[in-house]
N, C-alpha and C positions, 0 to 999 in steps of 0.2 A: 207490627203489622203480615201479620204470615196468611194470604191467600191459601185456600186450597181446591183451587183450580186456575190453569193456565192456559190460555191457546195464543197461538204465533201462527202469522200466517202475513208474508210479503206481499205485498201487489204491486202493481205497477207505477205507484205512485207512493209506495210508502211501507212500512208496517203495521197491522194489527194486533194490538197487543188485546186479551180480557183477560180477568183477575178477578176470580168470583172469590165472595165472601172478603170484598173489601170495599172499606167503607167510601162515600165522596174526599172528604177529610187527607185518611188515607192516600187517594191516588191525586188528589193535590199533591200534596205532603213530598210526591215523587218528582217533582218541577223543582229546578230554580226560584226562588223564593219571590227574587227581582225580574220575571221572566214578565211580558205584558200577557195580561187576559183579556178575554173579550165574551163577556155572557149572554150567549145566545137564548138558549130558555131557561127556564127554572119552573119548577111547581113543588110544592110543602103544603102540607097538609093544616100546622098549627106553629104561623109566624103573626106572631101581634092580633090583630083580630080578625086575620084575615081567616075565612074556613078551606080558602084554596089561595094560596100567595104564587103570583109569576113572577118574573123577571121586573116585570112593572112597578111591585112593590118595595123592589128591594133597593137601596143605594146603587152608586153604578161605583163601578170597581176596574181599577187598570191596571194592577199586580196580583199576581198570585198571594203575596202576601198579604195582603188586605181582603181578598176573599176569606181565606183560611182565619182570620182574625174576626173577621165576621161572623163567619160558620162557630168558630169555637166560642166567642161571646154568645152569641143565640140558645147554644146546648141548642138539644133536638129540637127540631124543629118541622118534620117529619121528612125530609127529601125526597122526593118521588123521581124528580127527572131534576138530570144537571145537564148541559149540555155546555161548553166553551173551544174558540177559538183560542190559538196560542199563534201568533204571527211569527211566521220563522221556526216552528217545531211541530205543530199540528191541530190535531182536536184533542177535545177531553169530554167525558160522558160518565153518567151514573145513574143508576136504574135502581129504583129502590131501598140506594144508602146502601146496595150488597153487592154491587155490579159497576166496576170499571171497566170501559173502554176507550180507547186509545187508537186515536191515529196517527201514525210519529211518521216526520218526514222523510225520512233515515233509519235506517239499520242500526249505524252505532245510537243512538239515540234507545233505540229499543232494549239491546243488547245492554246498555250501560241502567236503563231502567228494572230491567230483570235482576242484574245481578242486587240491584236494592233489598228486593223482596222474597227473591227465593232462597231456600237456608245454604244456609254459605258453604255447610261440607260434604252439600249438593250440587253447589250452583252451575260448575260447570260441567256437570254427567246432563243435568235438566234441560239446560241450553242448545247442548248438544241434541239432545229430544226432541225440543219443541221444534228448532230449526229443519232435524229431518224428520218432523211427523206435522208439519204445518197443516193447517183447518185440522187441526184431532185437539182435542180436551186434552190437557194431563194431570195429573194425581201426583203428589209425592206420598208416599207416609215416614212417620218420622223412623223408618230402617234403611230408606233411599230406595225401596220399593215401588215404581215407576207403573199403573194403568194409563191405558190410552183407553177416550171415546171416541167415538163418531159423529157423535152429537150432542149438545148438552141437556137432551132429552134421554141418552143413553146413561150420561153421568147422573144423571136428576134418581134411576130407575138404579142406583147400584148404591147409592149417595144418601139418599133421601131417607 
């Protein structure tokens, strides 16, 4: 997994992370597989016979590893919305199976997560860029050149 765009922002109750072009499964894989999880909302376009499946049509999950196993076994079910709470850790959500949003209770957890997804050779530099430019969307090319965008629309205008 190599997200194409990152956002980091410290808030009064934790840290918000955004990883662009990161699937729901990729996002879930960043958590400890034994972590408790509570699915809050879910929407998919092609799960079993449902045109639109919600959390009500899914089995109940209590750990990250269970929902990861479910998503892997079902294949592409057209995940559009995914929102979950991880007690003691924070919240996780994805949109259109390509944008992951995290609200983590601790800065340490956020930095550990970033270290898992950032290109290894630029990890320290990018963490500094993200912390120093909170609220900006940051990209890094293969040569380590960083670009900063004030909004997601600015990012899209340059990268689509």
